[in-house]
C-alpha positions in Angstrom: 35.9 83.4 55.8 33.6 83.7 52.4 32.2 87.0 53.8 35.7 88.1 54.6 37.4 87.5 51.3 34.4 89.0 49.8 34.5 92.0 51.4 38.1 92.3 50.8 37.9 92.1 47.0 35.1 94.4 47.0 37.1 97.1 49.0 39.9 96.1 46.5 37.4 96.7 43.7 36.1 100.0 44.8 39.7 101.7 45.5 40.8 100.0 42.0 38.0 102.1 40.2 38.6 105.2 42.5 42.3 105.5 41.3 41.3 104.7 37.5 38.7 107.4 37.6 41.1 110.0 39.3 43.8 109.2 36.8 41.0 109.6 34.0 40.0 112.8 35.1 43.4 114.2 35.5 44.8 113.3 32.3 41.2 114.6 30.9 41.9 117.9 32.6 45.9 118.1 31.2 44.1 117.7 27.8 42.0 120.5 28.4 44.3 122.5 29.8 46.4 122.3 26.8 43.7 122.7 24.4 42.3 125.9 26.2 45.7 127.2 27.0 46.6 126.8 23.3 42.9 129.0 22.2 44.1 131.6 24.6 47.3 132.1 23.3 46.6 132.0 20.0 43.8 134.9 20.9 46.4 136.7 22.7 48.2 139.8 21.7 51.7 140.2 23.0 52.8 143.4 24.6 56.0 144.0 23.0 57.5 143.3 19.7 60.9 144.1 17.9 59.4 146.7 15.4 60.3 144.8 12.4 58.1 145.1 9.4 56.1 141.3 9.4 55.4 141.6 5.6 58.9 142.0 4.2 61.2 139.3 3.7 65.2 139.3 4.7 67.3 139.6 1.6 70.7 140.1 1.0 72.9 143.1 -0.8 76.7 142.2 -1.1 77.9 140.9 2.4 74.8 142.8 4.2 71.1 141.5 5.2 68.8 143.9 4.2 64.9 144.6 5.4 63.0 146.8 4.4 65.4 148.2 2.2 67.7 149.1 5.3 70.7 147.3 6.7 69.5 144.5 9.1 71.6 143.8 12.1 70.8 141.3 14.6 71.3 139.3 17.5 69.0 136.0 17.9 69.5 132.5 19.6 69.2 128.7 18.6 66.6 126.3 20.4 66.4 122.7 19.4 62.8 121.6 21.1 60.7 124.2 19.9 58.3 122.0 18.0 58.4 119.1 20.7 56.9 122.1 23.2 54.4 123.1 20.9 53.1 120.0 20.3 53.2 118.8 24.2 55.7 116.1 23.9 56.9 114.7 27.2 60.2 116.0 28.9 63.1 116.0 28.6 62.3 118.6 25.6 61.5 121.3 28.7 62.7 122.2 32.2 59.6 123.8 33.5 56.5 122.9 35.1 54.6 125.1 32.6 53.1 123.8 29.3 55.6 123.8 26.2 53.2 126.3 24.8 53.4 128.7 27.7 57.2 128.1 27.9 57.7 129.3 24.2 55.6 132.4 24.5 57.2 133.4 27.5 60.7 132.7 26.3 59.6 134.5 23.1 58.5 137.5 25.4 61.6 137.6 27.3 63.8 137.4 23.9 61.9 140.6 22.5 62.6 142.6 25.7 66.2 141.7 25.3 66.4 142.9 21.8 66.6 139.8 20.4 64.8 139.4 16.5 65.7 136.1 15.1 65.8 132.2 16.3 67.2 129.4 15.0 65.2 126.1 15.1 64.8 122.7 14.2 62.1 121.7 12.7 62.7 117.8 12.9 61.8 117.1 16.6 64.3 114.1 17.7 62.2 113.0 20.6 60.9 109.6 20.0 56.9 109.4 18.8 56.8 112.9 18.0 58.7 113.1 14.9 57.5 115.0 12.0 57.9 112.7 9.5 57.3 109.3 11.6 58.0 107.0 8.3 59.0 107.8 4.7 54.8 107.9 4.0 53.6 109.4 6.7 53.2 113.0 8.8 52.8 114.2 11.8 50.0 116.5 12.1 50.3 117.3 15.4 53.8 118.3 15.5 53.2 120.3 12.2 50.5 122.3 13.9 53.0 122.9 17.0 55.4 124.3 14.3 52.6 126.3 12.8 51.8 127.8 16.4 55.5 129.0 17.0 55.6 130.6 13.4 52.5 132.3 14.2 53.5 133.6 17.7 56.8 134.9 16.1 54.9 136.9 13.5 53.1 138.3 16.3 56.1 139.6 17.8 58.0 140.3 14.7 60.8 137.5 15.2 62.3 136.1 12.1 63.1 132.6 11.9 65.5 130.2 10.6 64.5 126.5 10.0 67.2 123.9 10.2 65.8 120.7 8.0 67.8 117.9 9.4 70.2 116.7 12.0 73.7 115.1 11.9 73.3 113.4 15.4 69.9 111.9 16.1 68.1 108.9 14.8 64.8 110.8 14.7 64.5 113.4 12.2 67.8 113.7 11.0 70.2 112.4 8.2 70.8 108.8 9.9 66.3 108.2 9.0 67.1 109.6 5.5 69.6 107.2 5.2 67.6 104.0 6.4 64.6 104.4 4.6 66.9 104.3 1.4 67.5 100.5 0.0 70.7 101.9 -1.3 72.2 103.7 1.2 74.7 101.8 3.3 75.6 104.2 6.1 75.1 107.9 7.0 78.0 109.5 5.0 76.7 108.2 1.9 73.3 110.3 2.5 74.7 113.4 0.5 75.0 111.2 -2.4 72.6 108.5 -2.4 69.8 109.2 -4.8 66.8 107.6 -2.7 67.9 109.4 0.4 67.9 112.4 -1.4 64.6 112.1 -2.8 63.0 111.9 0.6 65.2 114.7 1.9 63.7 116.6 -1.2 60.3 115.4 -0.3 60.6 117.3 3.3 61.5 120.2 1.4 58.6 120.4 -0.5 56.0 119.2 1.6 57.2 122.3 4.5 57.6 124.8 1.6 54.1 124.2 0.1 52.4 123.5 3.6 49.7 126.2 4.6 50.0 127.6 8.3 46.7 126.2 10.1 47.0 129.4 12.1 47.9 132.2 9.9 46.4 130.5 6.6 49.8 131.2 4.6 51.8 128.6 2.8 55.3 128.6 4.7 56.9 129.4 1.0 55.3 132.7 1.2 55.7 133.6 5.2 58.2 136.6 5.6 58.3 135.4 9.3 60.9 132.6 7.8 64.1 134.3 7.2 65.9 131.4 6.1 66.2 127.4 5.7 69.3 125.6 6.9 70.2 122.4 4.9 71.4 120.4 7.9 72.5 120.6 11.7 76.4 120.2 11.8 76.5 118.1 8.7 79.4 115.0 8.4 80.5 113.4 5.3 83.5 111.1 6.8 84.8 109.6 3.5 83.4 112.1 0.9 85.5 114.4 -0.8 84.9 118.2 -0.8 83.6 117.7 -4.2 80.8 115.6 -3.1 79.5 118.1 -0.3 80.2 121.0 -2.8 77.8 119.4 -5.1 75.2 118.0 -2.2 75.1 121.9 -1.1 74.4 123.2 -4.4 71.9 120.9 -5.4 70.0 121.3 -2.4 70.2 125.0 -2.3 68.8 125.1 -5.9 65.9 122.8 -5.1 65.0 125.0 -2.0 65.4 128.1 -3.6 63.0 127.1 -6.4 60.2 126.2 -3.4 60.6 129.1 -1.6 62.6 131.6 -3.7 62.0 134.7 -1.2 63.8 133.0 1.7 67.7 132.9 2.3 69.1 129.4 2.2 72.1 128.5 4.5 74.5 125.2 5.0 74.0 125.1 8.7 77.7 124.1 9.6 79.5 121.7 7.6 82.7 119.5 8.1 
């Protein structure tokens, strides 16, 4: 009986450590796949581009967009999960077996082939654990490098980017989070008038505007790939007056234009 029990235990331990080794090796392989794929994609030159000038900022003249002193008319698309994909976050940010960085570059290539020239993305991941700013005093460098990667890939293809700074709906990376960090903001609608919540919001603007892209070595505020910033995605201010919203929009636009004077600023749709 003793020999039989010992033999069974030995078999179990062998099987357990064998499975553990396989899991560790698979995890390491996945990590290496991401790092190696990222390196290859950064070094790769895409076969097509939009033929837009990469060193020119999009500007406004009257009611028209201007690029390189010519009218700029474009079609584009909106994509919320770019930073998640670029930083290798888990599903549900994507619906493809490919690595997120491969998904991004493939999608950009398809967009260029079909004539799309501008993409609107959220700079704030909404996936828990992948927040751009996990707390009011910390930043997620992995997510930031994912954003760096996406901007560099857009520059290669001469695609312009609109960056959305906050969201109205999700707990991670949005207006609700800024309000929760504040000691005086009682509910989400007070974000627009709460002094402390606005302090944290402006810190995000400042941090991103002066970030140096780890790939292109250019500060975001000096990057012509960025066409514009959106203050927030679908902002709502229930119980607040139109004047409150007007003051918030004007103050936020003024602050952002001081930090990134060559970029356009848009509200991002407000009700």
